[in-house]
FILODO-204500 format. One line per field, with one value per residue (C-alpha): x, y, z; residue in one letter. Coordinates in nm, 4 decimals. Layout:
<rs>
c1 c(X; ...)
c2 c(Y; ...)
c3 c(Z; ...)
r c(A; ...)
</rs>
This chain:
<rs>
c1 c(0.5087; 0.2368; -0.0739; -0.1989; -0.5113; -0.6153; -0.7402; -0.5973; -0.8160; -0.5835; -0.7651; -0.6804; -1.0315; -1.3745; -1.4590; -1.6811; -1.9182; -1.8469; -2.1325; -1.8658; -1.6018; -1.3223; -0.9931; -0.6703; -0.3192; -0.0132; 0.1819; 0.5554; 0.6656; 0.9702; 1.0592; 0.6935; 0.5612; 0.4261; 0.6738; 0.6002; 0.5108; 0.2859; 0.0874; 0.0853; -0.0580; -0.3358; -0.4181; -0.4355; -0.6768; -0.8889; -0.9653; -1.1881; -1.3800; -1.7519; -2.0546; -1.9981; -1.6366; -1.4064; -1.0436; -0.8129; -0.4617; -0.2312; 0.0878; 0.3053; 0.6108; 0.7101; 0.7614; 0.6865; 0.7648; 0.4669; 0.2040; 0.3354; 0.3235; -0.0375; -0.1303; 0.0249; -0.1314; -0.5124; -0.4607; -0.2926; -0.5844; -0.9480; -1.0300; -0.8771; -1.1715; -0.9606; -0.5918; -0.5211; -0.1975; -0.0090; 0.2332; 0.4784; 0.8505; 0.7718; 0.7015; 0.9513; 1.1513; 1.0190; 1.0339; 0.8137; 0.7138; 0.5724; 0.4173; 0.2378; 0.0961; -0.0264; -0.1847; -0.3784; -0.4957; -0.6083; -0.7830; -0.9559; -1.1105; -1.1760; -1.2831; -1.1336; -1.2223; -0.8621; -0.5223; -0.2721; 0.1243; 0.3452; 0.5403; 0.8686; 1.1250; 0.8910; 0.5654; 0.7546; 0.8887; 0.5500; 0.2477; 0.3556; 0.3747; 0.0733; -0.1407; 0.0031; -0.1122; -0.4809; -0.4412; -0.5173; -0.2986; -0.1420; -0.1503; 0.1767; 0.3090; 0.0026; 0.0121; -0.3707; -0.6863; -0.9649; -1.2243; -1.2917; -1.1238; -0.9550; -0.5883; -0.3161; 0.0390; 0.3455; 0.5239; 0.8268; 1.0157; 0.7733; 0.7382; 0.4038; 0.0800; -0.1164; -0.4867; -0.5651; -0.9336; -0.8857; -1.1675; -1.0419; -1.1683; -1.1386; -0.9124; -0.7786; -0.4018; -0.2164; 0.1270; 0.1236; 0.3966; 0.4182; 0.5350; 0.1901; -0.0064; 0.1551; 0.0801; -0.2120; -0.2322; -0.3655; -0.1344; -0.0669; -0.3364; -0.5965; -0.8294; -1.0721; -1.1420; -0.8688; -0.9452; -0.9968; -0.7167; -0.7513; -0.5146; -0.4897; -0.5595; -0.2539; -0.3411; -0.3779; -0.0531; 0.1752; 0.4993; 0.7103; 1.0042; 1.2836; 1.4604; 1.5924; 1.7126; 2.1018; 2.1573; 1.9605; 2.1371; 2.0250; 2.2194; 2.2813; 2.2234; 2.0515; 1.9472; 1.6164; 1.4748; 1.5535; 1.1859; 1.0359; 1.2760; 1.1583; 1.5227; 1.7506; 2.0989; 2.2229; 2.5578; 2.6715; 2.9535; 3.1455; 3.2338; 3.4951; 3.5385; 3.3428; 3.6008; 3.4759; 3.0969; 3.1197; 3.1137; 2.7497; 2.7011; 2.8123; 2.5832; 2.2601; 2.3588; 2.3652; 2.0402; 1.9001; 1.8213; 1.8764; 2.1668; 2.0802; 2.2981; 2.2587; 2.2996; 2.6583; 2.7765; 2.6415; 2.7857; 3.1278; 3.0899; 3.0890; 2.7529; 2.5247; 2.2395; 1.9971; 2.0719; 2.0206; 1.7427; 1.6055; 1.3789; 1.5608; 1.6006; 1.3907; 1.1031; 1.1568; 0.9471; 1.0982; 1.0327; 1.3676; 1.5908; 1.9753; 2.1558; 2.5343; 2.7356; 2.4257; 2.3814; 2.0191; 1.9689; 1.6106; 1.6030; 1.6920; 1.5018; 1.2049; 1.2772; 1.2976; 1.0698; 0.7830; 1.0059; 0.8705; 1.2115; 1.4772; 1.8321; 2.1219; 2.5038; 2.6939; 3.0104; 2.8497; 2.5826; 2.4272; 2.3288; 1.9720; 1.9512; 1.9008; 1.6019; 1.3881; 1.5484; 1.3965; 1.7493; 2.0577; 2.4055; 2.7279; 3.0169; 3.2710; 3.0896; 3.4483; 3.4451; 3.0579; 2.9873; 3.2663; 3.1357; 2.8000; 2.9192; 3.0987; 2.8115; 2.5370; 2.4794; 2.6031; 2.2932; 2.1228)
c2 c(-9.1725; -9.2547; -9.0883; -9.0341; -9.2144; -8.9802; -8.6083; -8.3514; -8.0461; -7.7592; -7.5374; -7.2228; -7.0849; -7.2055; -7.1355; -6.7657; -6.7972; -6.5240; -6.3804; -6.2408; -6.5146; -6.2949; -6.4265; -6.2080; -6.2998; -6.1340; -6.0754; -6.0033; -5.8124; -5.7098; -5.5113; -5.3766; -5.7515; -6.0075; -6.2841; -6.6427; -6.7279; -6.4891; -6.5902; -6.9561; -6.8070; -6.6466; -6.9979; -7.1571; -6.8420; -6.9521; -7.2588; -7.0770; -6.8600; -6.9178; -6.6963; -6.5937; -6.5232; -6.2760; -6.2443; -5.9302; -5.8884; -5.6898; -5.5162; -5.2929; -5.1119; -4.7499; -4.5747; -4.5889; -4.9832; -5.0684; -4.8682; -5.0301; -5.3850; -5.2924; -5.1802; -5.5165; -5.7370; -5.5861; -5.7832; -6.0964; -6.2988; -6.3267; -6.4055; -6.1058; -5.8565; -5.6019; -5.4891; -5.3164; -5.1111; -4.9863; -4.7323; -4.6452; -4.6124; -4.8128; -5.1073; -5.1038; -5.3867; -5.7133; -5.7048; -5.9049; -5.6647; -5.3953; -5.6278; -5.8128; -5.5208; -5.3707; -5.7482; -5.6811; -5.3475; -5.4966; -5.7814; -5.5619; -5.3478; -5.6333; -5.9303; -6.1804; -6.5675; -6.6906; -6.4769; -6.6824; -6.6063; -6.8245; -7.0662; -6.8864; -6.6981; -6.3872; -6.5925; -6.8111; -6.4601; -6.2500; -6.4986; -6.6708; -6.3099; -6.1613; -6.4931; -6.4003; -6.0409; -6.1912; -6.4481; -6.7355; -7.0389; -7.0929; -7.3806; -7.4029; -7.5441; -7.6546; -7.8516; -7.9337; -7.7490; -7.9964; -7.7598; -7.4394; -7.5285; -7.8489; -7.9116; -8.1772; -8.0647; -8.2994; -8.4083; -8.5878; -8.4771; -8.5153; -8.9161; -8.8610; -8.6392; -8.4968; -8.4065; -8.0848; -7.9790; -7.5867; -7.5483; -7.1943; -6.8807; -6.6644; -6.5792; -6.9318; -6.8309; -7.0477; -7.0532; -7.2645; -7.4427; -7.2763; -7.5865; -7.7593; -7.4885; -7.4018; -7.1148; -7.1376; -7.0397; -6.6918; -6.4613; -6.0993; -5.8381; -6.1008; -6.0135; -5.7490; -5.5489; -5.4921; -5.5062; -5.1886; -5.0561; -4.9004; -4.7457; -4.8974; -4.5983; -4.6129; -4.3178; -4.5621; -4.7488; -4.7680; -4.9448; -5.0304; -5.2054; -5.3237; -5.4617; -5.3019; -5.4123; -5.4733; -5.5586; -5.7457; -5.8776; -6.0727; -6.2980; -6.0987; -6.4055; -6.4676; -6.8091; -6.8950; -6.8141; -7.1541; -7.1859; -7.1998; -7.3033; -7.6017; -7.7135; -7.7476; -7.8610; -7.9408; -8.0323; -8.1626; -8.1949; -8.4411; -8.1510; -8.1000; -7.6501; -7.3664; -7.3659; -7.7030; -7.5980; -7.3964; -7.7041; -7.7528; -7.3755; -7.4618; -7.7438; -7.5552; -7.2370; -7.5231; -7.6361; -7.2935; -7.4031; -7.2751; -7.4197; -7.5876; -7.6861; -7.9734; -7.7851; -7.9601; -7.7664; -7.4587; -7.5039; -7.5816; -7.2352; -7.3509; -7.1500; -6.9052; -7.0333; -6.8940; -7.2094; -7.4645; -7.7153; -7.9291; -7.8841; -7.6010; -7.4586; -7.3942; -7.6366; -7.7263; -7.9049; -7.8774; -8.0653; -8.2180; -8.2265; -8.3361; -8.4045; -8.4785; -8.5732; -8.5703; -8.8514; -8.7967; -8.7304; -8.7034; -8.3252; -8.3035; -8.5263; -8.3496; -8.0560; -8.2031; -8.5188; -8.3731; -8.3157; -8.4868; -8.6266; -8.6830; -8.7693; -8.8993; -8.9329; -9.0629; -9.2916; -9.4527; -9.7088; -9.7603; -9.3857; -9.3004; -9.0465; -9.3664; -9.4904; -9.1626; -9.1247; -9.1973; -9.2183; -9.3108; -9.3449; -9.4579; -9.3064; -8.9932; -8.6843; -8.5113; -8.7413; -8.7375; -8.3570; -8.2454; -8.5334; -8.3730; -8.0158; -8.1596; -8.3346; -8.1270; -7.8405; -7.4534; -7.2511; -7.0503)
c3 c(-3.1657; -2.9068; -2.8663; -2.4813; -2.3994; -2.1320; -2.0946; -1.9008; -1.8040; -1.7693; -1.5172; -1.3120; -1.1998; -1.2742; -1.6390; -1.6790; -1.9659; -2.2563; -2.4717; -2.7221; -2.8744; -3.0268; -3.0891; -3.0603; -3.2342; -3.1162; -3.4288; -3.4986; -3.7678; -3.9547; -4.2339; -4.2718; -4.2903; -4.0721; -4.0060; -4.0868; -3.7699; -3.7255; -4.0141; -3.8764; -3.5582; -3.7904; -3.9614; -3.5943; -3.5043; -3.8043; -3.6661; -3.4010; -3.6352; -3.6849; -3.7091; -3.3420; -3.3582; -3.4854; -3.5320; -3.4308; -3.5076; -3.2473; -3.3782; -3.1804; -3.2111; -3.3221; -3.6602; -4.0060; -4.0403; -3.8113; -4.0025; -4.2784; -4.1305; -4.0195; -4.3764; -4.5036; -4.2580; -4.3001; -4.6486; -4.5471; -4.4586; -4.5361; -4.1693; -4.0089; -3.8753; -3.7327; -3.6628; -3.3558; -3.3603; -3.0485; -3.1775; -2.8773; -2.8053; -2.5209; -2.7416; -3.0211; -2.8401; -2.7613; -2.3870; -2.1846; -1.9278; -2.1640; -2.4114; -2.1178; -2.0044; -2.3487; -2.3639; -2.0553; -2.1467; -2.5049; -2.3135; -2.0749; -2.3488; -2.5777; -2.3459; -2.6134; -2.5570; -2.6960; -2.7266; -2.9623; -3.0207; -3.1799; -2.9475; -3.0527; -2.8417; -2.8876; -2.8026; -2.5009; -2.3417; -2.3552; -2.3322; -1.9934; -1.8272; -1.9847; -1.8648; -1.5007; -1.5264; -1.6700; -1.3549; -1.6428; -1.7007; -2.0746; -2.2820; -2.4606; -2.7682; -2.9242; -3.2603; -3.3305; -3.2477; -3.1646; -3.0256; -2.8719; -2.5526; -2.6595; -2.7562; -2.8460; -2.7461; -2.7592; -2.4532; -2.3070; -2.5993; -2.8820; -2.7990; -2.6897; -2.7463; -2.4831; -2.5162; -2.2827; -2.2198; -2.0611; -1.7938; -1.7047; -1.7247; -2.0396; -2.1851; -2.3059; -2.4032; -2.6464; -2.7933; -3.1121; -3.2799; -3.6318; -3.8245; -3.7190; -3.8621; -4.2188; -4.4035; -4.6681; -5.0065; -4.9694; -5.1486; -4.9790; -5.1127; -5.1940; -4.9452; -5.1424; -4.8552; -4.6419; -4.2521; -4.0772; -3.8826; -3.5511; -3.2869; -2.9521; -2.7057; -2.5043; -2.2709; -1.9549; -2.0707; -1.7764; -1.8348; -1.5000; -1.6550; -1.4542; -1.7850; -2.0948; -2.4085; -2.4357; -2.7895; -3.0840; -3.3759; -3.6789; -3.9050; -4.2427; -4.5176; -4.8377; -4.6767; -4.6332; -4.2433; -4.0683; -3.9069; -4.2752; -4.5167; -4.7491; -4.7208; -4.3901; -4.3524; -4.0260; -3.8881; -3.5676; -3.3356; -3.5692; -3.8026; -3.4942; -3.5723; -3.7057; -3.9963; -4.1250; -4.0434; -4.3523; -4.5747; -4.4301; -4.5365; -4.8559; -4.9635; -4.7740; -5.0160; -5.3515; -5.2130; -5.1601; -4.7975; -4.4147; -4.2246; -3.8780; -3.5675; -3.2967; -2.9295; -2.9230; -3.2380; -3.0960; -2.7320; -2.9002; -3.1034; -3.4374; -3.5156; -3.3084; -3.1354; -3.3285; -3.5834; -3.3209; -3.3868; -3.1104; -2.7905; -2.6781; -2.9888; -3.3168; -3.4156; -3.8091; -4.0458; -4.3878; -4.7002; -4.6769; -4.3756; -4.4123; -4.0877; -4.0885; -3.8124; -3.5933; -3.3389; -3.2986; -2.9144; -2.8123; -2.7332; -3.1151; -3.2902; -3.1108; -3.3327; -3.6478; -3.6613; -3.8182; -4.1605; -4.4717; -4.5932; -4.3647; -4.4794; -4.2254; -4.2644; -3.9960; -3.9634; -3.6701; -3.8018; -3.4532; -3.4282; -3.3248; -3.5829; -3.8558; -3.6839; -3.7804; -4.1213; -4.4273; -4.6021; -4.4105; -4.5307; -4.2904; -4.3944; -4.3454; -4.3691; -4.4558; -4.7739; -4.8533; -4.8497; -5.0782; -5.3066; -5.2846; -5.3457; -5.6528; -5.7960; -5.7350; -6.0150; -5.9357; -5.7766; -6.0547)
r c(M; L; R; A; K; Y; L; I; T; H; S; H; R; S; I; A; S; S; R; Y; L; G; T; L; V; I; A; E; H; E; G; G; S; L; T; T; S; S; L; S; S; I; E; A; A; A; K; F; L; N; K; D; N; S; L; S; L; L; L; A; G; A; G; P; T; L; Q; E; A; A; A; N; A; A; S; S; H; P; S; I; S; Q; V; L; V; A; D; S; D; K; L; K; N; P; L; A; E; P; W; A; K; L; I; Q; L; V; Q; Q; K; G; D; Y; S; H; I; I; A; A; A; N; S; F; G; K; N; I; L; P; R; A; A; A; L; L; D; V; S; P; V; T; D; V; I; K; I; S; E; L; K; T; F; V; R; P; I; Y; A; G; N; A; L; C; T; I; R; Y; T; G; S; N; P; C; M; L; T; I; R; S; T; S; F; P; V; G; S; T; A; P; D; S; K; P; N; P; A; P; I; H; Q; V; D; L; S; T; F; S; E; D; C; S; S; R; L; V; K; Q; S; T; Q; D; S; E; R; P; D; L; G; S; A; H; V; V; V; T; G; G; R; A; L; K; S; A; E; N; F; K; L; I; E; K; L; A; E; K; L; S; G; A; V; G; A; T; R; A; A; V; D; A; G; Y; V; P; N; D; L; Q; V; G; Q; T; G; K; I; V; A; P; E; L; Y; M; A; F; G; V; S; G; A; I; Q; H; I; A; G; M; R; D; S; K; V; I; V; A; V; N; K; D; A; D; A; P; I; F; Q; V; A; D; Y; G; L; V; G; D; I; F; E; I; I; P; E; L; L; E; K; L; P; E; K; K)
</rs>
C-alpha cells in the first residue's frame, strides 16, 4: 500500500473558532443495545477527548427498545458524557430526511465541533444530507485520526492513503471505518457512574419527508455479524449456484464464522447483497479471512485487505487474490471444501 506524500485541505468555508469542543456520535441501536459499528464510532470519538472536550451520544427511534438502548449506552463507555434521546415515531426508521433534520436540530443547540458516524449504510445515508443542511463538507471513510482536524483515509480502492486536513467551519463531520477503530475491552456496565440521559426537545422538529420505508429485512441466523466476526468465509462466482454456496455456509458454521460473498456472487443471485464484501459492500478485518473461488478484483480486496490472516483457494494459480493472501492453495474448491468439512471437528 502506498502512502500519499501530499496533504489535501478539505475546505468548504473559512474555519470558525469554537470556544466549546464537543463531539457528537450518531449511534444505531438494535434489540436494546448499541451496534458494534456505533461502539467503534465511540472509540474514534474518544481520540478527540481532552479536558476541554466532551462526548455526547445521539440515539433516536421510538418505543421501549430505545429507552433500553439509552440505558445500556450510558454505561457502555467511560468517555460518554451524556446520552441524548430523540423519541418519535418519525425517527423509528433510518430514513435520511428526518434523521438529517434531527442532527441539524441537535447541532444548533449543542454547537459541537465534531460529528461522527460509522461508514456503513446508515452513516453513509444520513451524514452527507445532514452536512448539506449544516453547510459543511464531510470527511468520509476515515481510518486514522491524527489531530483534531487531520485525518487519514484510503483512496484508489485502498491502494493509497491520503492525509486530509479539514479547514472548514464547525462541525467537522466524519464517517469512520469501523474496522480501523476496534472496540476496546471495556465491558458493559463497567462504568461506575452511568452518563446522564437527556431527552431531545422535539417541539420545533419538523419533518417534511418525501421518502418512505417500504421494507426492512434482516437475516435470521445464529452466525455472527459479517462486520464484526472474527472469522469470515467468503465465496465467489466460481461456486456457480446458490445451492453450491451452501458449502460456504456449512464451513462458516463449523468455524463459528460469518459468510461473505463477492459482488459477482451477489449479482448472480447466490446470496443477498448484505453479505457482499468489498468497496461497494462491507469492509471487514477479521482474524481469519478465507476466500474460496475468489479471483481478487481490486474492489473486493479493498474490503478485506486489513484481515489479520488471509487464506485463498482458487484453481487459477495466477489469480490476484494470491498476491494479498498469507496462505494460498491452488485447487478445486469442490474437492477442498468437502475435505475441510470432513476433517474439521464438529462445532460444540
